[in-house]
ChimeraX commands (.cxc) that place a marker at each C-alpha (Angstrom):
marker #1 position 0.00,0.00,0.00 radius 0.5
marker #1 position 1.27,3.46,-0.88 radius 0.5
marker #1 position 2.41,5.60,2.03 radius 0.5
marker #1 position 1.53,9.22,2.70 radius 0.5
marker #1 position 4.34,11.63,3.56 radius 0.5
marker #1 position 2.84,14.35,5.74 radius 0.5
marker #1 position 4.95,17.50,6.17 radius 0.5
marker #1 position 3.75,19.38,9.24 radius 0.5
marker #1 position 4.58,20.27,12.86 radius 0.5
marker #1 position 3.66,19.08,16.34 radius 0.5
marker #1 position 1.14,21.86,17.07 radius 0.5
marker #1 position -0.95,21.36,13.92 radius 0.5
marker #1 position -4.30,20.14,15.25 radius 0.5
marker #1 position -5.60,19.39,11.76 radius 0.5
marker #1 position -2.65,17.05,11.19 radius 0.5
marker #1 position -3.61,15.21,14.41 radius 0.5
marker #1 position -7.12,14.64,13.07 radius 0.5
marker #1 position -5.85,13.51,9.68 radius 0.5
marker #1 position -3.44,11.00,11.18 radius 0.5
marker #1 position -6.24,9.48,13.29 radius 0.5
marker #1 position -8.61,9.29,10.31 radius 0.5
marker #1 position -6.02,7.79,7.97 radius 0.5
marker #1 position -4.93,5.30,10.63 radius 0.5
marker #1 position -8.54,4.15,11.06 radius 0.5
marker #1 position -8.62,3.57,7.29 radius 0.5
marker #1 position -5.44,1.45,7.51 radius 0.5
marker #1 position -3.51,4.01,5.46 radius 0.5
marker #1 position 0.13,4.35,6.47 radius 0.5
marker #1 position 1.26,7.89,7.25 radius 0.5
marker #1 position 4.79,9.09,7.84 radius 0.5
marker #1 position 4.51,12.33,9.78 radius 0.5
marker #1 position 7.52,14.64,9.60 radius 0.5
marker #1 position 7.20,17.32,12.27 radius 0.5
marker #1 position 9.61,19.95,11.02 radius 0.5
marker #1 position 9.88,21.61,14.45 radius 0.5
marker #1 position 11.44,18.41,15.83 radius 0.5
marker #1 position 13.93,18.16,12.96 radius 0.5
marker #1 position 16.78,17.09,15.28 radius 0.5
marker #1 position 14.93,13.90,16.22 radius 0.5
marker #1 position 14.69,12.70,12.61 radius 0.5
marker #1 position 17.45,11.11,10.53 radius 0.5
marker #1 position 17.37,12.52,7.01 radius 0.5
marker #1 position 19.43,11.69,3.95 radius 0.5
marker #1 position 18.99,13.13,0.45 radius 0.5
marker #1 position 21.57,12.00,-2.11 radius 0.5
marker #1 position 22.03,10.93,-5.72 radius 0.5
marker #1 position 19.47,8.15,-5.32 radius 0.5
marker #1 position 16.71,10.07,-3.58 radius 0.5
marker #1 position 15.75,10.58,0.06 radius 0.5
marker #1 position 15.27,8.56,3.24 radius 0.5
marker #1 position 13.67,9.88,6.45 radius 0.5
marker #1 position 13.59,7.97,9.74 radius 0.5
marker #1 position 11.40,9.20,12.60 radius 0.5
marker #1 position 12.23,9.02,16.35 radius 0.5
marker #1 position 10.50,5.60,16.59 radius 0.5
marker #1 position 12.54,4.09,13.75 radius 0.5
marker #1 position 9.72,4.23,11.18 radius 0.5
marker #1 position 11.12,5.19,7.77 radius 0.5
marker #1 position 10.01,6.37,4.38 radius 0.5
marker #1 position 12.01,6.55,1.15 radius 0.5
marker #1 position 11.59,8.17,-2.25 radius 0.5
marker #1 position 11.75,4.69,-3.84 radius 0.5
marker #1 position 8.32,4.01,-2.29 radius 0.5
marker #1 position 6.91,6.92,-4.31 radius 0.5
marker #1 position 4.78,8.26,-1.45 radius 0.5
marker #1 position 1.82,10.60,-1.81 radius 0.5
marker #1 position 2.58,14.06,-0.43 radius 0.5
marker #1 position 0.30,15.74,2.10 radius 0.5
marker #1 position 1.55,19.28,2.74 radius 0.5
marker #1 position 0.26,20.72,5.97 radius 0.5
marker #1 position 2.26,23.30,7.92 radius 0.5
marker #1 position 5.99,22.56,7.78 radius 0.5
marker #1 position 7.03,26.01,9.03 radius 0.5
marker #1 position 10.82,26.17,9.31 radius 0.5
marker #1 position 10.38,29.14,11.67 radius 0.5
marker #1 position 9.17,26.59,14.25 radius 0.5
marker #1 position 12.39,24.57,14.10 radius 0.5
marker #1 position 13.78,23.98,17.59 radius 0.5
marker #1 position 17.50,24.51,18.17 radius 0.5
marker #1 position 17.35,23.57,21.84 radius 0.5
marker #1 position 20.65,22.18,23.10 radius 0.5
marker #1 position 22.67,23.51,20.16 radius 0.5
marker #1 position 25.20,26.27,20.70 radius 0.5
marker #1 position 24.50,28.38,17.62 radius 0.5
marker #1 position 24.47,32.10,16.91 radius 0.5
marker #1 position 21.51,33.71,15.12 radius 0.5
marker #1 position 23.23,33.68,11.73 radius 0.5
marker #1 position 23.84,29.93,12.04 radius 0.5
marker #1 position 20.17,29.36,12.87 radius 0.5
marker #1 position 19.02,31.46,9.94 radius 0.5
marker #1 position 21.32,29.55,7.60 radius 0.5
marker #1 position 20.06,26.19,8.89 radius 0.5
marker #1 position 16.44,27.22,8.29 radius 0.5
marker #1 position 17.26,28.21,4.71 radius 0.5
marker #1 position 18.98,24.86,4.18 radius 0.5
marker #1 position 15.99,22.90,5.49 radius 0.5
marker #1 position 13.56,25.00,3.47 radius 0.5
marker #1 position 15.47,24.08,0.31 radius 0.5
marker #1 position 15.40,20.41,1.38 radius 0.5
marker #1 position 11.62,20.63,1.72 radius 0.5
marker #1 position 11.37,22.21,-1.73 radius 0.5
marker #1 position 13.47,19.41,-3.21 radius 0.5
marker #1 position 11.36,16.69,-1.58 radius 0.5
marker #1 position 8.17,18.38,-2.78 radius 0.5
marker #1 position 9.51,18.66,-6.34 radius 0.5
marker #1 position 10.50,14.98,-6.37 radius 0.5
marker #1 position 7.25,13.64,-4.88 radius 0.5
marker #1 position 5.13,15.84,-7.17 radius 0.5
marker #1 position 6.63,14.02,-10.14 radius 0.5
marker #1 position 4.82,10.87,-9.02 radius 0.5
marker #1 position 1.31,10.19,-10.22 radius 0.5
marker #1 position -1.58,10.65,-7.84 radius 0.5
marker #1 position -3.99,13.22,-6.46 radius 0.5
marker #1 position -2.35,16.42,-5.25 radius 0.5
marker #1 position -5.04,17.72,-2.95 radius 0.5
marker #1 position -2.98,20.55,-1.43 radius 0.5
marker #1 position -0.62,22.46,-3.70 radius 0.5
marker #1 position 2.55,23.33,-1.73 radius 0.5
marker #1 position 3.33,26.18,-4.10 radius 0.5
marker #1 position -0.17,27.70,-4.08 radius 0.5
marker #1 position 0.56,30.30,-1.42 radius 0.5
marker #1 position 3.36,31.67,-3.65 radius 0.5
marker #1 position 1.29,31.34,-6.80 radius 0.5
marker #1 position -1.88,32.89,-5.34 radius 0.5
marker #1 position -0.96,35.75,-2.97 radius 0.5
marker #1 position -3.88,37.63,-1.41 radius 0.5
marker #1 position -3.71,40.83,-3.47 radius 0.5
marker #1 position -3.70,38.81,-6.68 radius 0.5
marker #1 position -6.60,36.70,-5.39 radius 0.5
marker #1 position -8.69,39.83,-4.89 radius 0.5
marker #1 position -8.02,40.91,-8.46 radius 0.5
marker #1 position -9.21,37.57,-9.84 radius 0.5
marker #1 position -12.12,37.06,-7.43 radius 0.5
marker #1 position -13.89,40.20,-8.68 radius 0.5
marker #1 position -14.95,38.14,-11.70 radius 0.5
marker #1 position -16.79,35.63,-9.51 radius 0.5
marker #1 position -17.88,37.34,-6.28 radius 0.5
marker #1 position -18.58,40.70,-4.72 radius 0.5
marker #1 position -15.38,42.09,-3.21 radius 0.5
marker #1 position -14.57,45.02,-0.95 radius 0.5
marker #1 position -12.45,47.99,-2.15 radius 0.5
marker #1 position -8.85,47.80,-0.95 radius 0.5
marker #1 position -5.48,49.44,-1.37 radius 0.5
marker #1 position -1.91,48.57,-0.38 radius 0.5
marker #1 position 0.41,51.53,-0.05 radius 0.5
marker #1 position 3.60,52.78,1.60 radius 0.5
marker #1 position 2.53,56.42,1.77 radius 0.5
marker #1 position -0.76,58.12,2.58 radius 0.5
marker #1 position -3.24,57.86,-0.26 radius 0.5
marker #1 position -5.46,60.83,-1.13 radius 0.5
marker #1 position -8.07,58.53,-2.63 radius 0.5
marker #1 position -10.61,57.56,0.03 radius 0.5
marker #1 position -12.28,54.30,-0.90 radius 0.5
marker #1 position -14.54,54.00,2.14 radius 0.5
marker #1 position -15.72,55.75,5.29 radius 0.5
marker #1 position -14.54,52.90,7.54 radius 0.5
marker #1 position -11.35,50.89,7.15 radius 0.5
marker #1 position -9.67,47.77,8.47 radius 0.5
marker #1 position -6.09,46.63,8.14 radius 0.5
marker #1 position -4.84,43.05,8.24 radius 0.5
marker #1 position -1.62,41.12,7.53 radius 0.5
marker #1 position -0.91,39.78,4.07 radius 0.5
marker #1 position 1.17,36.87,5.30 radius 0.5
marker #1 position 2.38,35.55,8.64 radius 0.5
marker #1 position 0.34,37.44,11.28 radius 0.5
marker #1 position 2.94,36.96,14.03 radius 0.5
marker #1 position 4.35,40.11,15.63 radius 0.5
marker #1 position 6.94,38.55,17.88 radius 0.5
marker #1 position 4.92,36.68,20.50 radius 0.5
marker #1 position 1.68,38.44,19.51 radius 0.5
marker #1 position -0.73,38.00,16.61 radius 0.5
marker #1 position -1.94,40.82,14.39 radius 0.5
marker #1 position -5.64,40.33,13.84 radius 0.5
marker #1 position -7.89,42.32,11.53 radius 0.5
marker #1 position -8.49,45.68,13.23 radius 0.5
marker #1 position -10.36,48.93,12.60 radius 0.5
marker #1 position -8.07,51.85,11.74 radius 0.5
marker #1 position -8.15,55.47,10.68 radius 0.5
marker #1 position -5.88,55.87,7.61 radius 0.5
marker #1 position -4.73,59.35,8.68 radius 0.5
marker #1 position -3.42,57.96,11.98 radius 0.5
marker #1 position -1.29,55.15,10.54 radius 0.5
marker #1 position 2.50,55.39,10.73 radius 0.5
marker #1 position 3.97,56.36,7.34 radius 0.5
marker #1 position 5.90,55.50,5.29 radius 0.5
marker #1 position 5.00,51.89,6.12 radius 0.5
marker #1 position 3.40,49.04,4.12 radius 0.5
marker #1 position -0.28,48.87,5.08 radius 0.5
marker #1 position -3.14,46.93,3.51 radius 0.5
marker #1 position -6.38,48.90,3.91 radius 0.5
marker #1 position -9.82,47.59,3.04 radius 0.5
marker #1 position -13.38,48.82,3.41 radius 0.5
marker #1 position -14.75,47.72,6.80 radius 0.5
marker #1 position -18.08,45.99,7.32 radius 0.5
marker #1 position -18.62,46.33,11.03 radius 0.5
marker #1 position -21.95,44.57,11.37 radius 0.5
marker #1 position -21.74,41.58,9.04 radius 0.5
marker #1 position -21.29,37.91,9.87 radius 0.5
marker #1 position -18.38,35.62,9.02 radius 0.5
marker #1 position -18.90,32.88,6.45 radius 0.5
marker #1 position -16.34,30.26,5.50 radius 0.5
marker #1 position -16.26,27.54,2.89 radius 0.5
marker #1 position -14.27,24.31,2.91 radius 0.5
marker #1 position -13.71,23.32,-0.71 radius 0.5
marker #1 position -12.60,19.74,-1.47 radius 0.5
marker #1 position -12.34,18.38,-5.00 radius 0.5
marker #1 position -15.34,20.23,-6.41 radius 0.5
marker #1 position -17.54,20.12,-3.31 radius 0.5
marker #1 position -18.23,23.23,-1.21 radius 0.5
marker #1 position -19.27,23.19,2.45 radius 0.5
marker #1 position -20.39,26.60,3.77 radius 0.5
marker #1 position -20.57,27.59,7.44 radius 0.5
marker #1 position -21.62,30.78,9.23 radius 0.5
marker #1 position -20.36,32.11,12.57 radius 0.5
marker #1 position -22.51,33.50,15.38 radius 0.5
marker #1 position -19.80,36.02,16.26 radius 0.5
marker #1 position -21.28,39.48,16.84 radius 0.5
marker #1 position -18.97,41.87,15.02 radius 0.5
marker #1 position -18.88,45.45,16.23 radius 0.5
marker #1 position -17.09,48.63,15.26 radius 0.5
marker #1 position -14.36,47.93,17.84 radius 0.5
marker #1 position -14.24,44.13,17.58 radius 0.5
marker #1 position -13.85,43.03,13.97 radius 0.5
marker #1 position -12.05,39.69,14.00 radius 0.5
marker #1 position -13.84,36.57,15.33 radius 0.5
marker #1 position -10.47,34.86,15.89 radius 0.5
marker #1 position -9.95,36.93,19.06 radius 0.5
marker #1 position -12.47,34.56,20.70 radius 0.5
marker #1 position -10.63,31.34,19.77 radius 0.5
marker #1 position -10.14,29.02,22.77 radius 0.5
marker #1 position -12.20,31.23,25.06 radius 0.5
marker #1 position -15.16,30.04,27.12 radius 0.5
marker #1 position -17.65,32.11,25.16 radius 0.5
marker #1 position -16.25,31.30,21.71 radius 0.5
marker #1 position -18.86,31.86,19.00 radius 0.5
marker #1 position -20.27,28.75,17.32 radius 0.5
marker #1 position -20.23,27.87,13.64 radius 0.5
marker #1 position -23.12,26.16,11.88 radius 0.5
marker #1 position -23.99,25.16,8.29 radius 0.5
marker #1 position -25.05,28.16,6.20 radius 0.5
marker #1 position -28.72,28.22,5.30 radius 0.5
marker #1 position -29.41,30.75,2.55 radius 0.5
marker #1 position -31.29,30.97,-0.74 radius 0.5
marker #1 position -28.03,31.96,-2.48 radius 0.5
marker #1 position -26.21,28.78,-1.43 radius 0.5
marker #1 position -26.45,27.11,-4.85 radius 0.5
marker #1 position -25.18,30.27,-6.53 radius 0.5
marker #1 position -22.33,30.56,-4.01 radius 0.5
marker #1 position -21.26,26.97,-4.60 radius 0.5
marker #1 position -21.25,27.47,-8.37 radius 0.5
marker #1 position -19.15,30.63,-8.10 radius 0.5
marker #1 position -16.78,28.88,-5.69 radius 0.5
marker #1 position -16.31,26.00,-8.11 radius 0.5
marker #1 position -15.57,28.41,-10.96 radius 0.5
marker #1 position -13.11,30.42,-8.85 radius 0.5
marker #1 position -11.26,27.32,-7.67 radius 0.5
marker #1 position -11.07,26.08,-11.25 radius 0.5
marker #1 position -9.50,29.42,-12.14 radius 0.5
marker #1 position -7.11,29.11,-9.19 radius 0.5
marker #1 position -6.37,25.48,-10.18 radius 0.5
marker #1 position -6.90,24.33,-6.61 radius 0.5
marker #1 position -8.39,21.04,-5.38 radius 0.5
marker #1 position -8.59,22.26,-1.79 radius 0.5
marker #1 position -9.01,25.59,-0.02 radius 0.5
marker #1 position -10.64,27.52,2.81 radius 0.5
marker #1 position -12.49,30.55,1.45 radius 0.5
marker #1 position -13.52,33.38,3.76 radius 0.5
marker #1 position -16.44,35.77,3.22 radius 0.5
marker #1 position -18.34,38.49,5.05 radius 0.5
marker #1 position -22.11,38.44,4.79 radius 0.5
marker #1 position -23.98,41.73,5.02 radius 0.5
marker #1 position -27.70,41.17,4.66 radius 0.5
marker #1 position -27.94,38.86,1.67 radius 0.5
marker #1 position -24.69,40.03,0.08 radius 0.5
marker #1 position -21.57,37.89,0.36 radius 0.5
marker #1 position -18.16,39.53,-0.05 radius 0.5
marker #1 position -15.11,37.39,-0.85 radius 0.5
marker #1 position -12.10,38.06,1.40 radius 0.5
marker #1 position -9.51,35.40,0.61 radius 0.5
marker #1 position -8.78,31.76,-0.11 radius 0.5
marker #1 position -6.26,29.92,2.04 radius 0.5
marker #1 position -4.92,27.05,-0.11 radius 0.5
marker #1 position -3.92,25.14,3.03 radius 0.5
marker #1 position -6.38,26.40,5.62 radius 0.5
marker #1 position -7.45,24.62,8.78 radius 0.5
marker #1 position -10.54,22.42,8.64 radius 0.5
marker #1 position -10.36,20.32,11.79 radius 0.5
marker #1 position -12.01,23.03,13.87 radius 0.5
marker link #1:1,2 radius 0.2
marker link #1:2,3 radius 0.2
marker link #1:3,4 radius 0.2
marker link #1:4,5 radius 0.2
marker link #1:5,6 radius 0.2
marker link #1:6,7 radius 0.2
marker link #1:7,8 radius 0.2
marker link #1:8,9 radius 0.2
marker link #1:9,10 radius 0.2
marker link #1:10,11 radius 0.2
marker link #1:11,12 radius 0.2
marker link #1:12,13 radius 0.2
marker link #1:13,14 radius 0.2
marker link #1:14,15 radius 0.2
marker link #1:15,16 radius 0.2
marker link #1:16,17 radius 0.2
marker link #1:17,18 radius 0.2
marker link #1:18,19 radius 0.2
marker link #1:19,20 radius 0.2
marker link #1:20,21 radius 0.2
marker link #1:21,22 radius 0.2
marker link #1:22,23 radius 0.2
marker link #1:23,24 radius 0.2
marker link #1:24,25 radius 0.2
marker link #1:25,26 radius 0.2
marker link #1:26,27 radius 0.2
marker link #1:27,28 radius 0.2
marker link #1:28,29 radius 0.2
marker link #1:29,30 radius 0.2
marker link #1:30,31 radius 0.2
marker link #1:31,32 radius 0.2
marker link #1:32,33 radius 0.2
marker link #1:33,34 radius 0.2
marker link #1:34,35 radius 0.2
marker link #1:35,36 radius 0.2
marker link #1:36,37 radius 0.2
marker link #1:37,38 radius 0.2
marker link #1:38,39 radius 0.2
marker link #1:39,40 radius 0.2
marker link #1:40,41 radius 0.2
marker link #1:41,42 radius 0.2
marker link #1:42,43 radius 0.2
marker link #1:43,44 radius 0.2
marker link #1:44,45 radius 0.2
marker link #1:45,46 radius 0.2
marker link #1:46,47 radius 0.2
marker link #1:47,48 radius 0.2
marker link #1:48,49 radius 0.2
marker link #1:49,50 radius 0.2
marker link #1:50,51 radius 0.2
marker link #1:51,52 radius 0.2
marker link #1:52,53 radius 0.2
marker link #1:53,54 radius 0.2
marker link #1:54,55 radius 0.2
marker link #1:55,56 radius 0.2
marker link #1:56,57 radius 0.2
marker link #1:57,58 radius 0.2
marker link #1:58,59 radius 0.2
marker link #1:59,60 radius 0.2
marker link #1:60,61 radius 0.2
marker link #1:61,62 radius 0.2
marker link #1:62,63 radius 0.2
marker link #1:63,64 radius 0.2
marker link #1:64,65 radius 0.2
marker link #1:65,66 radius 0.2
marker link #1:66,67 radius 0.2
marker link #1:67,68 radius 0.2
marker link #1:68,69 radius 0.2
marker link #1:69,70 radius 0.2
marker link #1:70,71 radius 0.2
marker link #1:71,72 radius 0.2
marker link #1:72,73 radius 0.2
marker link #1:73,74 radius 0.2
marker link #1:74,75 radius 0.2
marker link #1:75,76 radius 0.2
marker link #1:76,77 radius 0.2
marker link #1:77,78 radius 0.2
marker link #1:78,79 radius 0.2
marker link #1:79,80 radius 0.2
marker link #1:80,81 radius 0.2
marker link #1:81,82 radius 0.2
marker link #1:82,83 radius 0.2
marker link #1:83,84 radius 0.2
marker link #1:84,85 radius 0.2
marker link #1:85,86 radius 0.2
marker link #1:86,87 radius 0.2
marker link #1:87,88 radius 0.2
marker link #1:88,89 radius 0.2
marker link #1:89,90 radius 0.2
marker link #1:90,91 radius 0.2
marker link #1:91,92 radius 0.2
marker link #1:92,93 radius 0.2
marker link #1:93,94 radius 0.2
marker link #1:94,95 radius 0.2
marker link #1:95,96 radius 0.2
marker link #1:96,97 radius 0.2
marker link #1:97,98 radius 0.2
marker link #1:98,99 radius 0.2
marker link #1:99,100 radius 0.2
marker link #1:100,101 radius 0.2
marker link #1:101,102 radius 0.2
marker link #1:102,103 radius 0.2
marker link #1:103,104 radius 0.2
marker link #1:104,105 radius 0.2
marker link #1:105,106 radius 0.2
marker link #1:106,107 radius 0.2
marker link #1:107,108 radius 0.2
marker link #1:108,109 radius 0.2
marker link #1:109,110 radius 0.2
marker link #1:110,111 radius 0.2
marker link #1:111,112 radius 0.2
marker link #1:112,113 radius 0.2
marker link #1:113,114 radius 0.2
marker link #1:114,115 radius 0.2
marker link #1:115,116 radius 0.2
marker link #1:116,117 radius 0.2
marker link #1:117,118 radius 0.2
marker link #1:118,119 radius 0.2
marker link #1:119,120 radius 0.2
marker link #1:120,121 radius 0.2
marker link #1:121,122 radius 0.2
marker link #1:122,123 radius 0.2
marker link #1:123,124 radius 0.2
marker link #1:124,125 radius 0.2
marker link #1:125,126 radius 0.2
marker link #1:126,127 radius 0.2
marker link #1:127,128 radius 0.2
marker link #1:128,129 radius 0.2
marker link #1:129,130 radius 0.2
marker link #1:130,131 radius 0.2
marker link #1:131,132 radius 0.2
marker link #1:132,133 radius 0.2
marker link #1:133,134 radius 0.2
marker link #1:134,135 radius 0.2
marker link #1:135,136 radius 0.2
marker link #1:136,137 radius 0.2
marker link #1:137,138 radius 0.2
marker link #1:138,139 radius 0.2
marker link #1:139,140 radius 0.2
marker link #1:140,141 radius 0.2
marker link #1:141,142 radius 0.2
marker link #1:142,143 radius 0.2
marker link #1:143,144 radius 0.2
marker link #1:144,145 radius 0.2
marker link #1:145,146 radius 0.2
marker link #1:146,147 radius 0.2
marker link #1:147,148 radius 0.2
marker link #1:148,149 radius 0.2
marker link #1:149,150 radius 0.2
marker link #1:150,151 radius 0.2
marker link #1:151,152 radius 0.2
marker link #1:152,153 radius 0.2
marker link #1:153,154 radius 0.2
marker link #1:154,155 radius 0.2
marker link #1:155,156 radius 0.2
marker link #1:156,157 radius 0.2
marker link #1:157,158 radius 0.2
marker link #1:158,159 radius 0.2
marker link #1:159,160 radius 0.2
marker link #1:160,161 radius 0.2
marker link #1:161,162 radius 0.2
marker link #1:162,163 radius 0.2
marker link #1:163,164 radius 0.2
marker link #1:164,165 radius 0.2
marker link #1:165,166 radius 0.2
marker link #1:166,167 radius 0.2
marker link #1:167,168 radius 0.2
marker link #1:168,169 radius 0.2
marker link #1:169,170 radius 0.2
marker link #1:170,171 radius 0.2
marker link #1:171,172 radius 0.2
marker link #1:172,173 radius 0.2
marker link #1:173,174 radius 0.2
marker link #1:174,175 radius 0.2
marker link #1:175,176 radius 0.2
marker link #1:176,177 radius 0.2
marker link #1:177,178 radius 0.2
marker link #1:178,179 radius 0.2
marker link #1:179,180 radius 0.2
marker link #1:180,181 radius 0.2
marker link #1:181,182 radius 0.2
marker link #1:182,183 radius 0.2
marker link #1:183,184 radius 0.2
marker link #1:184,185 radius 0.2
marker link #1:185,186 radius 0.2
marker link #1:186,187 radius 0.2
marker link #1:187,188 radius 0.2
marker link #1:188,189 radius 0.2
marker link #1:189,190 radius 0.2
marker link #1:190,191 radius 0.2
marker link #1:191,192 radius 0.2
marker link #1:192,193 radius 0.2
marker link #1:193,194 radius 0.2
marker link #1:194,195 radius 0.2
marker link #1:195,196 radius 0.2
marker link #1:196,197 radius 0.2
marker link #1:197,198 radius 0.2
marker link #1:198,199 radius 0.2
marker link #1:199,200 radius 0.2
marker link #1:200,201 radius 0.2
marker link #1:201,202 radius 0.2
marker link #1:202,203 radius 0.2
marker link #1:203,204 radius 0.2
marker link #1:204,205 radius 0.2
marker link #1:205,206 radius 0.2
marker link #1:206,207 radius 0.2
marker link #1:207,208 radius 0.2
marker link #1:208,209 radius 0.2
marker link #1:209,210 radius 0.2
marker link #1:210,211 radius 0.2
marker link #1:211,212 radius 0.2
marker link #1:212,213 radius 0.2
marker link #1:213,214 radius 0.2
marker link #1:214,215 radius 0.2
marker link #1:215,216 radius 0.2
marker link #1:216,217 radius 0.2
marker link #1:217,218 radius 0.2
marker link #1:218,219 radius 0.2
marker link #1:219,220 radius 0.2
marker link #1:220,221 radius 0.2
marker link #1:221,222 radius 0.2
marker link #1:222,223 radius 0.2
marker link #1:223,224 radius 0.2
marker link #1:224,225 radius 0.2
marker link #1:225,226 radius 0.2
marker link #1:226,227 radius 0.2
marker link #1:227,228 radius 0.2
marker link #1:228,229 radius 0.2
marker link #1:229,230 radius 0.2
marker link #1:230,231 radius 0.2
marker link #1:231,232 radius 0.2
marker link #1:232,233 radius 0.2
marker link #1:233,234 radius 0.2
marker link #1:234,235 radius 0.2
marker link #1:235,236 radius 0.2
marker link #1:236,237 radius 0.2
marker link #1:237,238 radius 0.2
marker link #1:238,239 radius 0.2
marker link #1:239,240 radius 0.2
marker link #1:240,241 radius 0.2
marker link #1:241,242 radius 0.2
marker link #1:242,243 radius 0.2
marker link #1:243,244 radius 0.2
marker link #1:244,245 radius 0.2
marker link #1:245,246 radius 0.2
marker link #1:246,247 radius 0.2
marker link #1:247,248 radius 0.2
marker link #1:248,249 radius 0.2
marker link #1:249,250 radius 0.2
marker link #1:250,251 radius 0.2
marker link #1:251,252 radius 0.2
marker link #1:252,253 radius 0.2
marker link #1:253,254 radius 0.2
marker link #1:254,255 radius 0.2
marker link #1:255,256 radius 0.2
marker link #1:256,257 radius 0.2
marker link #1:257,258 radius 0.2
marker link #1:258,259 radius 0.2
marker link #1:259,260 radius 0.2
marker link #1:260,261 radius 0.2
marker link #1:261,262 radius 0.2
marker link #1:262,263 radius 0.2
marker link #1:263,264 radius 0.2
marker link #1:264,265 radius 0.2
marker link #1:265,266 radius 0.2
marker link #1:266,267 radius 0.2
marker link #1:267,268 radius 0.2
marker link #1:268,269 radius 0.2
marker link #1:269,270 radius 0.2
marker link #1:270,271 radius 0.2
marker link #1:271,272 radius 0.2
marker link #1:272,273 radius 0.2
marker link #1:273,274 radius 0.2
marker link #1:274,275 radius 0.2
marker link #1:275,276 radius 0.2
marker link #1:276,277 radius 0.2
marker link #1:277,278 radius 0.2
marker link #1:278,279 radius 0.2
marker link #1:279,280 radius 0.2
marker link #1:280,281 radius 0.2
marker link #1:281,282 radius 0.2
marker link #1:282,283 radius 0.2
marker link #1:283,284 radius 0.2
marker link #1:284,285 radius 0.2
marker link #1:285,286 radius 0.2
marker link #1:286,287 radius 0.2
marker link #1:287,288 radius 0.2
view
C-alpha cells in the first residue's frame, strides 16, 4: 500500500485529526514534524531521500509516497541544546527550506492526487486573489500603499496582515483603523470595513463546497472573530442556510477552477444577503 508523507509540525491540530482518520482507514502515514527536525534522521543523495522518525519508522523516495503538505514552518524549528548564533540558525532554516522544496519537487513528479498544492501560497498571494475574485464574487475595495493615499475608498477601514500574522509573540488580527493615523511611510493593507456583518467560510474539497456561518457578533471595535478562539464564550459555527447557497457553490467551483486548486478555505463576510469574498487559504485549517 502506498504511504503518505505528511509534512507538518507538532502543534498542527488538523494534522492530528488527519493522522487518526487515515490510521482508522489502515492508510500508512509518515509524519515529519519539522519543528522536531533534530529527532529525525534525514538523507537526500544521488538516489533520492530517506527519512527515519524518532520511533525508527522510515520512508524513502523509492516508495513513491503521496505528499500531504500541511504546515511545515521552518520558523518553528527547535534549536534547543545547540550552541548556535543567530546567523547559524538562519542559515540552517534556509537549508531545510530548500530540502523541503526538493522533496516536494520529487514527490510531485509521481502520479496521484495532489489535494494541497505546496506552491499555491506563492502562486496565489492575497492581493492577486482579490483581483481575480472580482470576476466571480462581490469584493470590498482595498489598497496597499507605503505612503498616505489621497483617494478615500470607504468611510470605515480595516487593516490586516498579508502573510504571517505573528508580531513577535503576539498576533496581528484584523483591526479597525483610521488611515490618517497610521504610521507612514509603512506598508499597510487597507480595506473597506463591514462592522456589522457575519463571518462565512467555505471548505472546498475536489469540487464540493461546504459553507458555514459564525454567530460572532462583530462590532465597530471588535472586527475579527479569531480573538475569541479558545475562550469560554467562543462563538459557534453552523452550516449556512441561505437561498443563495447554490449560486455561491457554483461561483466557488468556478473560482477554484481558475485558481487550479483542489482544496481551499475561502472566507467571506455576509452583510444582509450580500456575500463579499475576502480570501482563499490554499492550506487552511478544517479540523475546527
